[in-house]
N, C-alpha and C positions, 0 to 999 in steps of 0.2 A: 287291341293291338293292328295296326295295319298289315302286318306280316300275316296273321291266321286269317283277318277278314279278306284279304285277296286270295289266299289259299281255299277258302271256305266259298268264295266267290266264283274261282276255276271250276269247283268241283259242280257247282250248280250250272256252268257253262258246259261241262263235260257232257251232262244229261240233256242239255239243249242240243248240243252238237249231235248226240246219239238220234234223238228226234228229226234233227234236220236231215240226217244222212239216210234216215228210214223214209223220208220225204223226198229224197233225191236233189235236195237242195245242197250240193257238194260244196259250191263255191263259197256260198255264207258259212257253212259248216267250217270250212278251212280257215277262211278269214277269222270268223269269231274266235275260234279255237286258240289260232296262233296269236293273236293281241291280248285276248283274255289271259291265257296263261302266262305270257311275257310280264305281265304286271306284277304278279307275285314272284316271279324268276328275278326280276329286277330289284323287288323290294328287299328278297334276302340277300343278294348280291349286295346291294348298300350296306347292309348290317356289317357286313364284312370288309368294307371299303377302307382303302390304304391311307385315305386323307378325307378331311372334311369336302375338298374338291371333288373326290370321288364319291362320296356318300351323297352330295346335292346332284351329281351328275346322273347317278343310277335312279334317284327318287323322280328327277325331271323326266328321263325315259320311262319309268313306270307311269308317270302321269300321261305322257303322250300317249303310251299304250292304250291307258284307260279311255282317254278321249277318242281313240281311234276304235275301241270297243264300242264305246257309246255310238259312236257313227253307225256302226254295222247294225248294231241292235235296233236302231231307230230306224234305219232303212228297211231293215226285214220287218218290223212292226208295221210301218205304214205302207209297205209294198202289198200287203195281204196275200204274199206268197203261200203261206202257212197259217192253219187256224192254231194260234197258240196267243196266250196273254203273256206278254212280257214286261209287263208294267212293274213286277217285282224286280226283273232284272235291271230295268233302267232305275229304278227308285237306289237300287244298291251301287250300280256303277255311279251314279251322280254322288252319292256319299262317299265312295271311295275318290272320285274326283276331288272332291271338297277337302278330303283328308292330305292326299298328297299335295295339292295346292300348298295347304299350311304348313305342311312340313318344309317343302322347298323355299317358301318365302321366309319362314322363320330361321330356317338353316343358313340362308343367304344373308339375313341381317345380322347373323352371329359370327360372320367371317370377318 
């Protein structure tokens, strides 16, 4: 389920952020933490949506946050600022983006 998957991803990001802060990469740490944890928060809010339109809106925001997270991860990965393999993070965020995109598109077709 996307809610649990986004939650588990956020936990993984928290560990990355801890490493980034120890490496004094505070800007990346703050940006990635904010966008990555927002994914799950918006998915959780969507589940309590007051309407179909509200559900779609929250899931679309989660998708945007996931894309922003991917941007920051790619930037961090390709900048070589820290010595860490982010391929599993990038693979997971790409899967989350695919799932959220499918949810939004399917939900829009049903309205």
